[in-house]
C-alpha positions in Angstrom: 15.0 33.4 21.2 12.2 33.8 19.2 11.7 30.0 19.1 11.1 30.1 22.6 8.7 32.6 22.8 6.7 31.1 19.9 6.7 28.1 21.6 5.7 29.0 25.1 2.8 31.3 23.4 1.3 28.5 21.5 1.7 26.2 24.7 0.8 28.7 27.6 -3.1 28.5 27.3 -2.8 24.4 27.6 -0.2 24.8 30.2 -2.8 26.9 32.3 -5.3 23.9 32.4 -2.6 22.1 34.8 -3.2 24.4 37.8 -6.7 24.7 36.6 -7.1 20.9 37.4 -5.4 21.4 40.4 -8.5 24.0 41.9 -10.8 21.6 40.8 -9.2 19.0 42.8 -8.9 20.8 45.5 -12.7 21.9 45.9 -14.0 18.6 44.7 -16.1 20.6 41.9 -16.5 17.2 39.9 -15.2 13.4 39.5 -12.2 13.0 37.0 -14.4 10.3 35.1 -16.4 13.2 33.5 -13.0 14.0 32.3 -11.3 11.0 31.5 -14.2 8.6 30.3 -15.3 11.3 27.3 -11.5 11.3 26.1 -11.2 7.6 26.1 -14.4 6.5 24.5 -15.1 9.4 22.4 -12.8 12.0 21.4 -9.7 10.0 21.3 -11.2 7.6 19.0 -12.5 10.4 16.6 -9.1 11.9 16.6 -7.5 8.4 15.6 -10.0 7.9 12.8 -9.6 11.4 11.0 -5.6 11.0 11.5 -5.7 7.9 9.8 -8.0 9.0 7.0 -5.4 12.2 6.4 -2.4 10.4 6.2 -0.8 9.2 3.0 0.1 5.2 2.4 3.6 6.0 2.5 3.7 8.1 5.7 1.4 5.2 7.2 4.1 2.6 6.9 7.7 4.3 7.7 6.7 7.0 10.4 4.2 4.6 12.3 6.8 1.8 12.2 9.5 4.0 13.8 7.5 5.7 16.3 6.0 2.2 17.6 9.6 0.7 17.5 10.9 3.4 19.9 8.1 2.8 21.9 8.8 -1.0 22.3 12.5 -0.7 22.5 11.9 1.8 25.2 11.0 -0.9 27.4 14.2 -1.9 28.0 15.7 1.1 29.5 12.7 1.3 31.7 13.7 -2.4 32.7 17.4 -1.1 33.6 16.1 1.9 35.8 13.9 -0.7 37.7 16.7 -2.9 38.5 19.1 -0.1 39.7 18.0 2.9 40.9 14.2 2.9 40.3 13.2 -0.5 42.7 10.6 1.8 44.4 8.5 2.8 41.6 5.8 0.3 39.9 8.0 -1.8 36.8 4.9 -1.5 34.8 4.5 2.2 35.3 8.0 2.8 34.5 7.7 0.8 31.3 4.4 2.9 30.0 6.3 6.1 31.2 9.2 5.5 29.1 7.2 4.3 26.2 5.1 7.1 26.2 5.0 10.0 24.3 3.0 13.1 24.4 2.4 13.4 20.3 -1.0 14.7 20.3 -1.4 17.2 23.5 2.0 18.6 23.6 3.5 17.5 20.0 0.7 19.0 17.8 1.1 22.7 19.0 5.0 22.4 19.1 5.4 21.0 15.7 2.5 23.7 14.3 4.6 26.7 15.9 8.1 25.2 14.9 7.1 23.7 11.2 4.3 25.0 10.3 0.5 23.7 9.7 1.8 21.0 6.9 4.0 19.3 9.3 1.3 18.1 11.6 0.9 15.3 8.8 4.0 14.1 9.6 3.3 14.1 13.5 -0.3 12.4 12.6 1.5 9.4 11.1 4.1 9.3 14.3 1.1 9.4 16.7 -0.4 6.3 14.8 2.2 4.2 15.9 2.6 6.0 19.4 -1.1 5.0 19.7 -0.8 1.6 18.8 1.6 1.3 21.2 0.1 3.5 23.7 -3.5 1.9 23.9 -2.9 -1.4 23.6 0.7 -2.4 25.4 0.9 0.6 27.4 -2.6 0.2 28.4 -1.9 -3.6 29.6 1.0 -1.9 31.3 -0.7 0.5 33.3 -3.7 -2.2 34.1 -0.7 -4.3 35.5 -0.1 -2.1 38.1 -3.6 -2.9 39.4 -4.7 -6.3 38.2 -3.2 -9.7 37.4 -2.0 -11.2 33.8 -4.9 -12.2 32.8 -7.5 -9.4 34.4 -5.1 -6.9 32.5 -5.6 -8.5 29.0 -9.4 -8.5 29.7 -8.7 -4.8 30.3 -7.2 -4.1 27.0 -10.5 -5.2 24.9 -12.5 -2.4 26.9 -10.3 0.2 25.3 -12.1 1.5 22.2 -8.7 2.3 20.3 -8.5 -1.3 18.7 -11.7 -1.2 17.4 -11.3 2.3 16.2 -8.0 1.6 14.4 -9.7 -1.5 12.9 -12.8 0.9 11.7 -10.2 3.8 10.4 -8.1 1.2 8.5 -11.4 -0.2 6.5 -12.6 3.2 5.7 -9.0 4.1 4.5 -8.9 0.9 2.3 -12.4 1.9 0.7 -11.1 5.2 -0.2 -13.4 7.1 2.4 -12.3 10.7 3.6 -13.2 12.8 6.4 -16.1 15.2 5.2 -14.7 19.2 4.5 -17.6 20.1 7.0 -16.8 17.5 9.7 -13.1 18.9 10.0 -13.5 22.0 11.8 -15.3 20.0 14.5 -12.5 17.9 14.5 -9.9 20.3 14.8 -12.1 21.6 18.0 -11.9 17.7 19.2 -8.2 18.0 18.9 -8.3 21.4 21.2 -10.6 19.5 23.8 -8.3 16.5 24.0 -5.4 19.0 25.1 -7.2 20.6 27.3 -8.8 17.8 29.0 -5.4 15.9 29.0 -3.6 19.0 31.2 -7.0 19.1 33.6 -6.0 15.4 34.3 -2.7 16.2 35.1 -3.6 19.1 37.1 -6.1 16.6 39.1 -3.9 14.1 39.8 -1.0 16.3 41.2 -3.2 17.5 43.5 -2.5 14.2 45.8 1.5 15.1 45.6 3.5 16.6 48.4 6.3 18.6 46.4 8.0 19.4 49.7 9.1 16.1 50.2 9.5 15.3 46.2 13.1 13.9 45.6 14.3 16.1 42.7 17.4 14.7 41.9 16.0 11.1 41.7 13.1 12.2 39.2 15.9 14.3 37.2 18.0 11.5 37.0 15.3 9.2 36.2 13.8 11.7 33.1 17.4 12.4 32.1 18.0 8.7 31.8 14.6 8.3 29.6 16.2 11.0 27.2 19.3 9.8 26.6 18.0 6.2 26.0 15.2 7.8 23.5 18.3 9.7 21.4 20.4 6.6 21.1 17.7 4.3 20.3 16.1 6.8 17.8 19.3 7.1 16.2 19.9 3.8 15.6 16.3 3.4 14.1 16.9 6.2 11.8 20.3 4.9 10.8 18.6 1.7 10.0 15.9 3.7 7.7 18.4 5.4 6.0 20.5 2.2 4.9 17.7 0.0 3.9 14.7 2.4 2.8 15.9 6.4 2.9 12.6 7.1 2.5 12.3 10.3 4.9 12.8 14.3 3.9 14.7 16.5 6.2 11.8 17.4 7.9 10.2 14.3 8.8 13.4 13.2 10.5 13.6 16.5 12.5 10.3 15.7 13.7 11.4 12.4 14.8 14.4 13.5 16.8 12.0 16.0 18.4 9.9 12.9 19.6 12.6 11.6 21.8 12.4 14.9 23.5 8.5 15.1 24.0 7.5 14.4 27.5 5.7 11.3 28.9 2.0 11.2 27.5 -1.0 12.5 29.3 -2.6 9.3 27.9 -0.6 7.7 30.9 -2.9 9.8 33.6 -5.9 9.3 31.6 -5.6 5.1 32.1 -4.2 5.7 35.3 -7.6 7.6 36.5 -10.1 5.2 34.5 -8.5 2.2 35.9 -7.7 4.0 39.5 -4.1 3.0 39.3 -1.1 5.0 40.6 -2.8 7.9 39.7 -0.5 10.3 41.8 2.7 8.7 40.3 1.6 9.1 36.7 0.7 12.6 37.0 4.4 13.3 38.7 5.9 11.8 35.9 3.9 13.6 32.8 4.3 16.9 34.9 8.0 16.6 35.5 9.0 15.2 32.0 6.7 18.1 30.6 8.8 20.7 32.5 12.1 19.1 31.0 10.7 19.1 27.5 9.9 22.9 27.7 13.7 23.8 28.0 14.8 20.9 26.0 12.6 21.0 22.8 13.3 24.8 21.8 17.1 24.0 22.4 16.7 21.2 19.4 14.4 23.5 17.7 17.3 26.3 17.9 20.0 23.7 16.6 17.5 22.9 13.7 17.8 26.4 12.2 
């Protein structure tokens, strides 16, 4: 029970931003681009550079490869859902929803609450793999819900992450470190990103009519996502154990928790930026978060 209490105490300030975003949308207080564009072009790139510079070379190999592989492999379950009971959903949106994991907005406060500040380094490395997928392949998938394949590819090159990641790797190679004076500012940026991500979810769900929502359908869809994530992660961890065996017990636990994380708020950020499937993306993110708020603490209790 203490695990639940500590988790919720950490997450509640962020979660309260969802109804706040909803209220702001209802009153037309400001346009969504005021939130989404700074996230995409400034705050998220700064965090990416900082994460890459903080990570060790060893952690920058195994952990990102596993998280990236998980995201790529989750395309298959998304296709299965679309061909069976999810035909009414956008195929590209399902692919992104299944492959996006909320490592930054949701994961950082969760891992900090469960394992302490030291474990955030592990999560940062996992985030790099997820971000590589989400900001390139994932962004393309969201763009495909509105544009042709050729146009969607062009849209990818508008995402600053590609250039930011290359810059971060170059800085890492030359031994550059984030100045200690800047680190408190970057921590504040992390909070801003989490808050803004939740605000966007709230803004987008203003369009959702919960009275006609098919709860059983979405429970089935998101449950399939969680089960598929666990199965694929089990295979990836098995391969890592038998061929590399470079993960600590704590790193393994964090990777297992990743499979229970909700769909990344990036899905709503990209959808808002592209003005495509905004309502559906926000709904998937919100419902997956409600599920994660139950499953993650249960898993944490089993880890103890």
